[in-house]
Every structure is written in C-alpha cells, then in structure tokens.
MDAnalysis code that builds the backbone (N, CA, C; Angstrom):
import MDAnalysis as mda
import numpy as np

u = mda.Universe.empty(357, n_residues=119, atom_resindex=np.repeat(np.arange(119), 3), trajectory=True)
u.add_TopologyAttr("name", ["N", "CA", "C"] * 119)
u.add_TopologyAttr("resid", np.arange(1, 120))
u.add_TopologyAttr("resname", ["MET", "MET", "ASN", "THR", "GLN", "ALA", "LYS", "LYS", "LEU", "HIS", "THR", "ARG", "ALA", "ARG", "ARG", "GLN", "ASN", "ARG", "ILE", "ARG", "ALA", "THR", "VAL", "GLU", "GLY", "THR", "THR", "GLU", "ARG", "PRO", "ARG", "LEU", "THR", "VAL", "PHE", "VAL", "SER", "ASN", "MET", "ASN", "VAL", "SER", "ALA", "GLN", "ILE", "ILE", "ASP", "ASP", "SER", "LYS", "GLN", "LYS", "THR", "LEU", "ALA", "ALA", "ALA", "THR", "SER", "ALA", "GLY", "GLN", "LYS", "THR", "ALA", "THR", "GLY", "SER", "LEU", "THR", "GLN", "LYS", "ALA", "GLU", "TRP", "VAL", "GLY", "GLY", "GLU", "ILE", "ALA", "LYS", "LYS", "ALA", "LYS", "THR", "ALA", "LYS", "VAL", "SER", "LYS", "VAL", "VAL", "PHE", "ASP", "ARG", "ASN", "GLY", "ARG", "LYS", "TYR", "HIS", "GLY", "ARG", "ILE", "LYS", "ALA", "LEU", "ALA", "GLU", "ALA", "ALA", "ARG", "ALA", "GLY", "GLY", "LEU", "GLU", "PHE"])
u.atoms.positions = np.array([
    [-49.288, -165.274, 64.561],
    [-49.957, -164.625, 65.638],
    [-49.392, -163.405, 66.066],
    [-50.024, -162.188, 66.240],
    [-49.713, -161.118, 66.343],
    [-49.570, -160.888, 68.216],
    [-48.635, -160.261, 68.610],
    [-48.349, -159.709, 69.837],
    [-49.485, -159.132, 70.211],
    [-49.474, -158.386, 71.356],
    [-50.418, -157.691, 72.148],
    [-50.233, -156.197, 71.471],
    [-49.380, -155.719, 71.400],
    [-48.938, -154.215, 70.809],
    [-49.377, -154.366, 69.434],
    [-48.961, -155.105, 68.783],
    [-49.321, -154.977, 67.289],
    [-50.866, -155.104, 67.002],
    [-51.676, -156.134, 68.026],
    [-53.184, -156.331, 67.442],
    [-53.771, -155.061, 68.170],
    [-53.262, -154.396, 69.295],
    [-53.965, -152.906, 69.700],
    [-53.941, -152.033, 68.464],
    [-52.510, -151.960, 67.976],
    [-52.150, -150.941, 66.745],
    [-53.289, -151.339, 65.276],
    [-53.298, -152.786, 65.240],
    [-54.004, -153.198, 64.024],
    [-55.550, -152.885, 64.131],
    [-56.065, -153.089, 65.328],
    [-57.758, -152.940, 65.596],
    [-57.990, -151.479, 65.745],
    [-57.200, -150.353, 66.056],
    [-57.220, -149.206, 66.164],
    [-57.361, -148.571, 64.773],
    [-56.335, -149.013, 63.855],
    [-56.226, -148.735, 62.455],
    [-57.553, -149.025, 61.720],
    [-58.208, -150.059, 62.091],
    [-59.242, -150.508, 61.532],
    [-60.605, -149.578, 62.223],
    [-60.678, -149.329, 63.204],
    [-61.519, -148.301, 63.820],
    [-61.491, -146.984, 63.213],
    [-60.179, -146.668, 62.984],
    [-59.963, -145.408, 61.978],
    [-60.592, -145.611, 60.483],
    [-60.248, -146.564, 59.945],
    [-60.893, -146.745, 58.692],
    [-62.249, -146.709, 58.578],
    [-62.764, -147.421, 59.492],
    [-64.064, -147.462, 59.347],
    [-64.811, -145.979, 59.813],
    [-64.317, -145.325, 60.706],
    [-64.692, -143.920, 61.172],
    [-64.669, -143.160, 59.972],
    [-63.455, -142.919, 59.387],
    [-63.199, -142.156, 58.372],
    [-63.710, -142.512, 56.910],
    [-64.558, -143.558, 56.965],
    [-65.376, -143.743, 55.550],
    [-66.617, -143.267, 55.898],
    [-66.887, -142.916, 57.056],
    [-68.399, -141.993, 57.062],
    [-68.310, -140.851, 57.646],
    [-67.441, -140.400, 58.514],
    [-67.164, -139.123, 58.618],
    [-66.306, -138.258, 57.700],
    [-66.970, -137.240, 57.418],
    [-66.171, -136.235, 56.135],
    [-66.606, -135.001, 56.648],
    [-65.427, -133.963, 56.344],
    [-65.650, -132.710, 56.899],
    [-66.263, -131.960, 55.660],
    [-67.220, -131.269, 55.733],
    [-67.602, -130.252, 54.530],
    [-67.402, -128.851, 55.202],
    [-68.090, -127.949, 53.939],
    [-67.911, -126.558, 54.422],
    [-68.957, -126.212, 55.546],
    [-69.922, -126.942, 55.628],
    [-71.217, -126.556, 56.437],
    [-70.840, -127.181, 57.797],
    [-70.448, -128.472, 57.804],
    [-69.783, -129.057, 59.172],
    [-68.740, -129.699, 58.837],
    [-67.461, -128.717, 59.315],
    [-65.975, -129.245, 59.184],
    [-65.996, -130.339, 60.094],
    [-64.929, -131.131, 60.057],
    [-64.459, -132.363, 60.779],
    [-63.525, -131.695, 62.106],
    [-63.686, -132.242, 63.329],
    [-63.207, -131.978, 64.433],
    [-62.464, -133.157, 64.899],
    [-61.087, -133.326, 64.523],
    [-60.259, -134.268, 64.755],
    [-59.550, -134.320, 65.723],
    [-59.102, -135.407, 66.856],
    [-58.416, -135.471, 67.905],
    [-57.404, -136.245, 67.946],
    [-56.216, -135.956, 68.417],
    [-54.860, -136.642, 68.550],
    [-54.496, -136.425, 69.924],
    [-54.265, -137.646, 70.370],
    [-53.608, -137.584, 71.756],
    [-52.434, -138.625, 72.066],
    [-51.399, -137.700, 72.382],
    [-50.159, -138.699, 72.298],
    [-49.787, -138.726, 73.848],
    [-48.617, -139.253, 74.252],
    [-48.508, -139.833, 75.628],
    [-48.287, -138.779, 76.515],
    [-48.119, -137.024, 75.997],
    [-47.940, -136.026, 76.852],
    [-48.767, -134.980, 76.546],
    [-49.456, -134.746, 75.221],
    [-50.258, -133.869, 74.970],
    [-51.587, -134.343, 74.369],
    [-52.317, -133.390, 73.876],
    [-53.531, -133.271, 73.236],
    [-53.637, -132.445, 72.064],
    [-54.185, -132.874, 70.955],
    [-54.186, -131.782, 69.930],
    [-55.871, -132.191, 69.294],
    [-56.167, -130.927, 68.760],
    [-57.408, -130.782, 68.074],
    [-57.283, -129.997, 66.908],
    [-58.275, -130.272, 65.699],
    [-57.969, -129.443, 64.510],
    [-59.143, -129.757, 63.848],
    [-60.047, -128.325, 63.209],
    [-61.220, -128.239, 62.740],
    [-60.552, -128.300, 61.268],
    [-61.012, -129.298, 60.456],
    [-60.524, -129.392, 58.996],
    [-61.909, -129.317, 58.001],
    [-61.733, -128.701, 56.989],
    [-62.796, -128.614, 55.971],
    [-62.257, -129.721, 54.814],
    [-62.818, -130.825, 54.860],
    [-62.107, -131.794, 53.863],
    [-62.388, -131.536, 52.498],
    [-63.273, -130.567, 52.125],
    [-63.666, -130.484, 50.632],
    [-62.581, -129.330, 50.315],
    [-62.265, -128.485, 50.807],
    [-61.061, -127.612, 50.542],
    [-59.815, -127.843, 50.906],
    [-59.374, -129.090, 51.871],
    [-58.221, -129.361, 52.544],
    [-57.737, -128.224, 53.215],
    [-58.275, -127.721, 53.935],
    [-57.745, -126.825, 54.931],
    [-58.173, -126.719, 56.312],
    [-57.257, -126.517, 56.898],
    [-57.464, -126.417, 58.454],
    [-57.950, -125.193, 59.042],
    [-58.963, -125.147, 59.624],
    [-59.774, -123.774, 59.891],
    [-59.194, -123.315, 61.340],
    [-59.101, -124.403, 62.377],
    [-58.585, -124.059, 63.568],
    [-58.014, -125.134, 64.389],
    [-57.264, -124.795, 65.153],
    [-56.437, -125.720, 65.655],
    [-56.003, -125.218, 67.357],
    [-55.999, -126.202, 67.992],
    [-55.529, -126.168, 69.382],
    [-54.544, -127.228, 69.907],
    [-53.745, -127.005, 70.626],
    [-52.652, -128.294, 71.364],
    [-52.366, -127.616, 72.795],
    [-52.058, -128.874, 73.487],
    [-51.560, -128.362, 74.888],
    [-50.148, -128.607, 74.783],
    [-49.180, -128.517, 73.599],
    [-47.729, -128.699, 73.837],
    [-47.212, -127.243, 73.817],
    [-46.338, -127.246, 74.620],
    [-45.992, -125.902, 74.837],
    [-46.581, -124.827, 75.586],
    [-48.028, -125.050, 76.236],
    [-48.722, -124.224, 76.934],
    [-48.644, -124.104, 77.989],
    [-48.364, -122.961, 78.461],
    [-48.194, -122.989, 80.420],
    [-49.501, -123.458, 81.025],
    [-50.723, -122.764, 80.677],
    [-51.888, -122.940, 81.112],
    [-52.451, -124.175, 81.163],
    [-51.994, -125.204, 80.253],
    [-52.654, -126.485, 79.868],
    [-51.386, -127.499, 80.808],
    [-51.909, -127.776, 82.181],
    [-50.903, -128.357, 82.993],
    [-52.081, -129.650, 83.524],
    [-51.605, -130.419, 84.519],
    [-52.086, -131.464, 85.132],
    [-52.345, -132.690, 84.265],
    [-53.295, -133.758, 84.216],
    [-53.112, -134.866, 83.829],
    [-53.650, -134.673, 82.162],
    [-53.626, -135.764, 81.607],
    [-53.929, -135.788, 80.187],
    [-55.627, -135.526, 79.896],
    [-56.220, -135.827, 81.004],
    [-57.626, -135.425, 80.668],
    [-57.917, -133.921, 81.081],
    [-57.179, -133.381, 82.126],
    [-57.340, -131.909, 82.159],
    [-56.750, -131.069, 80.996],
    [-55.598, -131.838, 80.279],
    [-55.171, -131.084, 79.195],
    [-56.273, -131.054, 78.232],
    [-56.966, -132.108, 77.845],
    [-58.110, -132.734, 76.797],
    [-58.983, -131.581, 77.204],
    [-59.680, -131.210, 78.401],
    [-60.678, -130.266, 78.707],
    [-60.106, -128.998, 78.215],
    [-58.936, -128.432, 78.520],
    [-58.508, -127.365, 78.098],
    [-58.494, -127.270, 76.412],
    [-57.852, -128.241, 76.005],
    [-57.704, -127.992, 74.392],
    [-59.290, -128.042, 74.042],
    [-60.145, -128.643, 74.456],
    [-61.435, -128.628, 73.972],
    [-62.194, -127.152, 74.331],
    [-61.962, -126.451, 75.261],
    [-62.432, -125.261, 75.413],
    [-61.606, -124.488, 74.370],
    [-60.387, -124.307, 74.267],
    [-59.494, -123.667, 73.272],
    [-60.512, -123.681, 71.920],
    [-60.454, -124.986, 71.481],
    [-61.067, -125.353, 70.028],
    [-62.076, -124.403, 69.842],
    [-63.053, -124.530, 70.753],
    [-64.415, -123.822, 70.799],
    [-64.093, -122.416, 70.724],
    [-63.244, -121.927, 71.135],
    [-63.224, -120.333, 71.282],
    [-62.665, -120.006, 69.739],
    [-61.777, -120.957, 69.259],
    [-60.989, -120.599, 67.992],
    [-61.994, -120.899, 66.715],
    [-62.865, -121.883, 66.964],
    [-63.947, -122.441, 66.083],
    [-64.852, -121.011, 65.988],
    [-65.397, -120.154, 67.124],
    [-66.194, -119.183, 67.061],
    [-65.510, -117.970, 66.119],
    [-64.133, -117.930, 66.569],
    [-63.532, -116.657, 65.683],
    [-63.527, -117.182, 64.221],
    [-63.323, -118.556, 63.878],
    [-63.489, -118.958, 62.602],
    [-64.969, -119.001, 61.656],
    [-65.938, -118.613, 62.542],
    [-67.466, -118.574, 62.360],
    [-68.033, -120.047, 62.169],
    [-67.500, -121.054, 62.819],
    [-67.791, -122.324, 62.817],
    [-68.821, -122.752, 64.051],
    [-69.893, -123.109, 63.786],
    [-70.688, -123.684, 64.945],
    [-71.070, -125.139, 64.939],
    [-71.222, -125.780, 63.920],
    [-71.444, -127.162, 63.920],
    [-70.396, -128.021, 63.263],
    [-69.940, -129.071, 63.708],
    [-68.900, -130.047, 63.392],
    [-69.289, -131.240, 63.478],
    [-68.242, -132.493, 62.700],
    [-68.725, -133.474, 62.635],
    [-67.216, -134.125, 63.683],
    [-67.607, -134.815, 64.781],
    [-66.630, -135.314, 65.559],
    [-66.140, -136.610, 65.357],
    [-64.624, -136.326, 64.829],
    [-63.772, -137.743, 64.666],
    [-62.887, -137.874, 65.659],
    [-63.234, -139.079, 66.137],
    [-62.252, -139.679, 67.376],
    [-61.100, -140.252, 67.155],
    [-60.815, -140.548, 65.776],
    [-59.553, -140.714, 65.371],
    [-59.002, -141.996, 65.806],
    [-60.411, -143.163, 65.721],
    [-59.706, -144.342, 66.267],
    [-60.110, -144.793, 67.558],
    [-60.063, -143.729, 68.530],
    [-60.041, -143.986, 69.859],
    [-61.552, -144.292, 70.289],
    [-61.866, -144.742, 71.547],
    [-63.128, -145.011, 71.865],
    [-63.414, -143.567, 72.778],
    [-64.757, -143.458, 72.735],
    [-65.126, -142.287, 73.292],
    [-65.552, -142.214, 74.512],
    [-64.243, -142.212, 75.518],
    [-64.148, -142.422, 76.873],
    [-63.043, -141.700, 77.322],
    [-63.248, -141.367, 78.697],
    [-61.684, -140.590, 79.174],
    [-61.580, -139.092, 78.373],
    [-60.354, -139.124, 77.772],
    [-59.771, -137.924, 77.319],
    [-60.833, -137.439, 76.078],
    [-60.822, -138.303, 75.313],
    [-61.796, -138.236, 74.254],
    [-62.983, -137.469, 74.718],
    [-63.598, -137.947, 75.788],
    [-65.134, -137.640, 76.311],
    [-64.682, -136.279, 76.790],
    [-63.641, -136.178, 77.434],
    [-63.375, -134.729, 78.137],
    [-63.146, -133.527, 77.172],
    [-62.561, -133.811, 76.087],
    [-62.379, -133.031, 74.898],
    [-63.754, -132.607, 74.297],
    [-64.411, -133.512, 74.091],
    [-65.770, -133.193, 73.463],
    [-66.984, -132.612, 74.338],
    [-66.716, -132.828, 75.492],
    [-67.782, -132.220, 76.545],
    [-67.389, -130.727, 76.970],
    [-65.968, -130.420, 76.795],
    [-65.395, -129.083, 76.875],
    [-65.737, -128.556, 75.561],
    [-65.765, -129.003, 74.513],
    [-65.797, -128.181, 73.315],
    [-67.631, -128.002, 73.321],
    [-68.081, -128.682, 73.476],
    [-69.715, -128.741, 73.484],
    [-70.249, -127.447, 74.620],
    [-69.475, -127.412, 75.646],
    [-69.688, -126.470, 76.664],
    [-69.548, -125.211, 76.387],
    [-68.172, -124.969, 75.277],
    [-67.894, -123.577, 74.671],
    [-68.495, -123.293, 73.411],
    [-69.571, -124.121, 73.012],
    [-70.629, -123.637, 71.811],
    [-70.484, -124.359, 70.652],
    [-69.845, -125.576, 70.615],
    [-69.504, -126.546, 69.652],
    [-70.886, -127.193, 69.263],
    [-71.564, -127.600, 68.180],
    [-72.540, -128.553, 68.049],
    [-72.088, -129.546, 67.422],
    [-72.293, -131.040, 67.928],
    [-72.069, -132.474, 67.246],
    [-72.489, -132.920, 67.999],
])
C-alpha cells in the first residue's frame, strides 16, 4: 500500500507521461513547458525536433518577481511571451508538466496569452 505522498508523485508521473505522449514541440509550434517549485516558477519554450531551448524565463533571483507563487507565475508568463516574440515564436503547444490546469499554471498561461502567445 502506498502512502499519500508516494501516491501523489505516482499519479503526477502518470499524468506527465500521458501528456508527453501527445504533446511534442515542432519547429512551427514549439512546446511551452512549466515547472513550479516551492519558491519559484520557470517556463521554457523548447523545439523538440532540434532539441533546443528557444526562450526561458524564471522567477528565481528576479527582484521584480515578488509576491505569491501565483503572482510570480503571472510575471513569468509575461516574460516568456516577451522572449518568445524576440525569438520569433507566436504559436506554442502548452505542456503543463503533469499539473492540473488550475491556479499557478492557469495564471502563467493566461499571462502568456495576454502577452501574445497562441495556444
């Protein structure tokens, strides 16, 4: 019998595998992946066909990204949208990395959409 923490990790890993089986970044539509730790939020735009990171943004070490994790996620969403424009990327595929589309993930996604990314 699994304890609660192990079960959480197991179900998240299963969700990650399910998502990554269908979501793949191409040159036309790279993958926007999100990582949320206990203190920071990171996002990357990745072209899986070339195995290259086209743009990245993180709240770690940023003085302008303050407040709750949801506020940091909004900031990262805006930053990744700006960096995507400089990398000439307008359409992406959203990879929520096994997390539910709720709260921090939703805040980042909506901020990226407001910044001009399409997904």
